[in-house]
Structures are given as C-alpha cells and as structure tokens.
C-alpha positions in Angstrom: 13.1 -2.4 -15.7 16.8 -2.7 -16.0 17.6 -1.2 -12.6 19.4 -2.2 -9.4 16.9 -2.1 -6.5 17.7 -2.3 -2.8 15.1 -2.9 -0.2 16.1 -1.6 3.3 13.9 -4.0 5.3 12.7 -7.5 4.4 9.2 -7.7 5.9 6.0 -8.9 4.4 5.4 -5.9 2.2 9.0 -5.8 0.9 8.7 -9.5 0.2 5.4 -9.1 -1.7 6.9 -6.3 -3.9 10.0 -8.3 -4.6 8.0 -11.3 -5.5 5.8 -9.2 -7.9 8.9 -7.7 -9.5 10.4 -11.1 -10.2 7.1 -12.4 -11.6 7.0 -9.3 -13.9 10.4 -10.1 -15.3 12.9 -8.4 -13.1 16.0 -10.5 -12.6 16.6 -11.6 -8.9 20.2 -10.7 -9.5 19.1 -7.0 -9.7 17.4 -7.1 -6.3 19.0 -6.8 -2.8 17.2 -6.9 0.5 18.6 -6.1 3.9 17.8 -6.9 7.5 19.8 -6.8 10.8 20.3 -10.6 10.9 21.0 -13.1 8.1 18.5 -15.5 9.6 15.7 -13.0 8.8 16.9 -12.9 5.2 17.5 -16.6 4.5 13.9 -17.5 3.7 13.6 -14.7 1.2 16.9 -15.5 -0.4 16.0 -19.2 -0.7 12.5 -18.6 -2.1 13.4 -15.8 -4.6 17.1 -16.0 -5.2 17.8 -12.4 -4.5 20.9 -10.9 -3.0 20.8 -10.2 0.8 22.9 -8.1 3.1 23.1 -7.1 6.7 24.9 -3.9 6.0 22.5 -1.2 4.7 25.1 1.2 3.5 27.0 -1.5 1.5 23.7 -2.7 0.0 22.9 0.8 -1.3 26.1 1.0 -3.3 25.3 0.7 -7.0 21.5 0.9 -6.4 19.3 2.9 -8.8 16.4 2.6 -6.4 16.4 2.4 -2.6 13.1 1.3 -1.1 12.8 2.2 2.6 10.6 -0.6 4.0 11.2 -0.3 7.8 8.9 0.7 10.6 8.3 4.4 10.9 9.6 4.4 14.5 13.1 3.4 13.4 13.2 5.3 10.1 15.2 8.2 11.4 18.1 6.0 12.7 18.1 4.0 9.5 18.1 7.1 7.2 20.8 8.9 9.2 23.0 5.9 9.0 22.4 5.7 5.2 22.9 9.5 4.6 26.5 9.3 3.3 25.9 6.4 1.0 22.7 7.9 -0.4 24.3 11.3 -0.9 27.2 9.7 -2.8 24.9 7.4 -4.9 21.9 9.7 -5.6 19.4 6.9 -6.1 15.6 7.3 -6.4 14.4 6.8 -2.8 11.0 5.3 -2.2 9.4 5.1 1.2 6.5 2.7 2.0 6.4 3.8 5.7 3.1 5.2 6.8 3.0 8.7 8.3 6.4 10.1 7.6 6.4 13.0 5.2 8.8 13.3 2.3 10.6 16.4 3.6 11.3 14.7 6.9 12.8 11.6 5.3 14.7 13.8 2.8 16.3 15.8 5.6 17.2 12.7 7.5 19.0 11.5 4.3 20.9 14.7 4.0 18.6 16.7 1.7 18.2 17.1 -2.1 17.1 13.5 -2.7 14.7 12.3 -5.4 12.0 10.9 -3.1 8.7 9.1 -3.7 6.3 8.3 -0.9 4.1 5.3 -1.4 1.0 4.2 0.4 0.3 0.5 -0.5 -2.3 -1.7 1.1 -2.3 -5.2 2.4 -3.9 -6.8 -0.7 -0.5 -6.1 -2.3 0.6 -9.2 -0.4 -1.6 -11.2 -2.9 -0.7 -9.1 -6.0 -3.9 -7.1 -6.2 -3.0 -4.0 -4.2 -3.7 -0.4 -4.6 -1.0 2.2 -4.1 -1.0 5.9 -3.9 2.3 7.6 -4.8 3.6 11.2 -4.3 6.9 12.5 -5.8 8.9 15.5 -4.5 10.2 18.1 -6.9 13.6 16.3 -7.4 12.0 13.2 -9.0 12.5 13.1 -12.8 9.9 11.8 -15.2 12.0 8.7 -15.8 12.1 8.1 -12.1 8.3 8.5 -11.8 8.0 5.8 -14.5 10.4 3.6 -12.6 8.4 4.0 -9.4 5.1 3.2 -11.2 6.6 0.0 -12.7 7.9 -1.0 -9.3 4.5 -0.7 -7.5 2.5 -2.0 -10.5 4.2 -5.3 -9.7 1.7 -5.8 -6.9 -1.4 -3.9 -8.1 -2.6 -0.6 -9.5 -0.9 2.8 -9.0 -2.5 6.2 -8.6 -0.3 9.4 -8.3 -1.3 12.4 -6.3 0.3 15.8 -6.9 -0.1 17.1 -3.3 1.4 15.1 -0.5 -1.5 15.9 1.9 -3.7 13.8 -0.4 -1.9 10.7 0.7 -4.0 11.0 3.9 -7.1 10.6 1.6 -5.4 7.6 -0.1 -5.0 6.1 3.4 -8.7 6.5 4.0 -9.9 5.1 0.7 -7.4 2.3 0.1 -4.6 2.1 2.7 -6.9 1.3 5.6 -9.9 0.3 3.6 -9.3 -3.5 3.4 -10.3 -3.5 7.1 -13.6 -1.8 6.2 -14.5 -4.7 3.9 -13.4 -7.3 6.5 -15.7 -5.7 9.0 -18.5 -5.9 6.4 -17.8 -9.6 5.9 -17.8 -10.1 9.6 -21.2 -8.3 10.0 -22.7 -10.2 7.1 -21.6 -13.5 8.5 -23.0 -12.8 11.9 -26.3 -11.7 10.4 -26.5 -14.7 8.1 -26.0 -17.1 11.0 -28.9 -15.5 12.8 -30.9 -16.2 9.6 -30.0 -19.8 9.9 -26.9 -20.3 7.6 -23.8 -22.1 8.9 -21.0 -19.6 9.5 -18.6 -21.1 6.9 -21.3 -21.1 4.2 -22.2 -17.4 5.0 -18.5 -16.4 5.0 -17.8 -18.1 1.6 -20.9 -16.5 0.0 -20.1 -13.0 1.3 -16.5 -13.1 0.3 -17.3 -14.5 -3.2 -20.0 -11.9 -3.7 -17.6 -9.1 -2.8 -15.1 -10.5 -5.3 -17.8 -10.7 -8.0 -19.1 -7.2 -7.3 -15.6 -5.7 -7.4 -14.8 -7.6 -10.6 -18.0 -6.3 -12.2 -17.2 -2.8 -11.2 -13.7 -3.0 -12.6 -14.8 -4.4 -15.9 -17.9 -2.2 -16.4 -18.0 1.3 -17.9 -20.9 2.1 -15.6 -20.5 3.9 -12.3 -21.2 2.2 -8.9 -24.5 4.0 -8.6 -25.8 2.6 -11.9 -24.5 -0.9 -11.1 -26.3 -0.8 -7.8 -29.5 0.3 -9.4 -29.2 -2.5 -11.9 -29.5 -5.0 -9.1 -32.6 -3.4 -7.6 -36.1 -4.3 -8.8 -38.9 -2.0 -7.7 -40.4 -3.3 -4.5 -37.9 -6.1 -4.4 -35.6 -7.6 -1.8 -32.5 -5.6 -2.8 -34.4 -2.3 -2.8 -35.6 -3.0 0.7 -32.1 -3.8 2.0 -30.6 -0.6 0.4 -33.4 1.6 1.7 -32.7 0.3 5.2 -29.0 1.1 4.8 -29.8 4.6 3.5 -32.3 5.2 6.4 -29.5 4.1 8.8 -27.2 6.8 7.3 -24.6 4.3 6.1 -23.1 7.0 3.8 -22.6 9.3 6.7 -21.0 6.5 8.8 -18.6 5.7 6.0 -17.7 9.4 5.4 -17.1 10.0 9.1 -15.0 6.9 9.4 -12.8 8.0 6.4 -12.5 11.5 7.8 -11.3 10.1 11.1 -8.8 7.9 9.3 -7.4 10.8 7.3 -7.2 13.0 10.4 -5.3 10.3 12.3 -2.9 9.9 9.4 -2.2 13.6 9.5 -1.7 13.5 13.3 0.7 10.5 13.0 2.8 12.3 10.4 3.2 15.3 12.8 4.0 13.0 15.7 6.6 11.0 13.8 8.3 14.0 12.2 8.4 15.9 15.5 6.2 18.7 14.0 3.4 18.4 16.5 
C-alpha cells in the first residue's frame, strides 16, 4: 500500500489502525496523525514513529487517504475547516465516525468527494476486528481496494452496497462485543452460584468463547450444525439449549439487534440534522 495516509484524530481506534498498518508493512513515514495538541500526539509518535501535526489542513496536503477519526459531535466543524484542502487534494476520504451518513459528510467537505464510511468494532484495538464498509458513487475500484487494505490491518472487512445496511452492521458487529461481554458476565455470576470462584469461571467462559469462535471460523459447517455436534440426546448440553430456546433467547437477541439498528438510524438523523 504505497499511499500517504492522514488520520484526523489520534484516539484509540486511529492508533489501533495505524499500528496494524505498520505491522502489515506500511512505512511509518507514509502516515500522519493530527490532534489539537502536540501532547496528545507525542505517545503515538514515540511508539510508532509516524508524522504528527496539529494543523489538520496542512496534514491533508499530499495525502492519498484522509481518515476522519473524530467524534461525531465535532465532525461538522472539522470537515468544514478541511473543505478547501480536501477539494484541492481530492483524496479518498474515510469516516470511522458512527451515525453520520456519507452525504452529510460529503456536503460538509464541499461535495463530490470519494467517500467511504466504515463501521469498525472495539476488537480492532487488538487486531481482530470486524468492519463494515460502504462507498459512495465517487469511489473508484482502486480506492475500494485501498480502503479494504487499510481496514484489513485490524481485522476482517465486509462491504455493503446500501448505506442503510450499516445500521445492520452496527447491530451484528459494531455493538455486538458488548453482547458477548454481557454473556460472560451472566455466565460468571451463574457459575459462582454453582460454587466456582469468580476468576475461574471468568477464565473458563472467555476461553470457551474463544474456542467456539475459532472452531466456527475454521469449520465449513454452519453454526446450527456445530451446535448440534456438541449436543448428545438426553445430555447436559441438550438440556441447557432447550432451556434457552424455551426462554425465547432467539427473540431476545433479534429484538435487541432491531433496537440497536433503530437507534443507529435515529442517531444518523439527529447528527445530520435530518430528524
């Protein structure tokens, strides 16, 4: 990936992506990150050896890719201040801000920009994330490839062809790490009631989740088959699964994901002023 990449914002997610890019072979000299104060940038510069800047517009000059990694609430001001530089440079613009639609960001940047929206998740911070990407009509095939390579530095990438489907991505991967953390929490509490020490229960639950996900990744069987393979007729697993089914766990999960997607849609309208 022989491209100049500028990150507007130097928070945890930007740092994770930058670290992944360098591990994948991108030269630190091709990466710039910005923040309002040099003190915020010093740790990243010292750890990764990238360029840093406190002037966003200056940092965009010469960039092939500009990654918008600031909070949604300040995105408008950041984009409007960058408008002239982005219009002159015409880089691929990538936004990792939740809830702001591509058209809104494009208009804040002056319009006509090649823009990719990305919905990463927090496991990206440890290099095993899952990101959903959407490209507007101005993005070329080469730029789609570039965006894929950039986000694959911290995990897997799945493209959606309709922007509204990013709300579904939010429900199935963006917010979903918290679903599993809730599961770990509940399993730990239940195991303690069964007599196990909390730390033992936590380690067993987390390792089992890691093992199950690794099996699912490596297997050519679907989750339903893998589940069935663990269950013996009249056995312990069958009894546990039957109880979950009787408690309508599938409905609970479906309703929770629907609520998540609906909130993502509402936030988009609120942030863009289209509510």
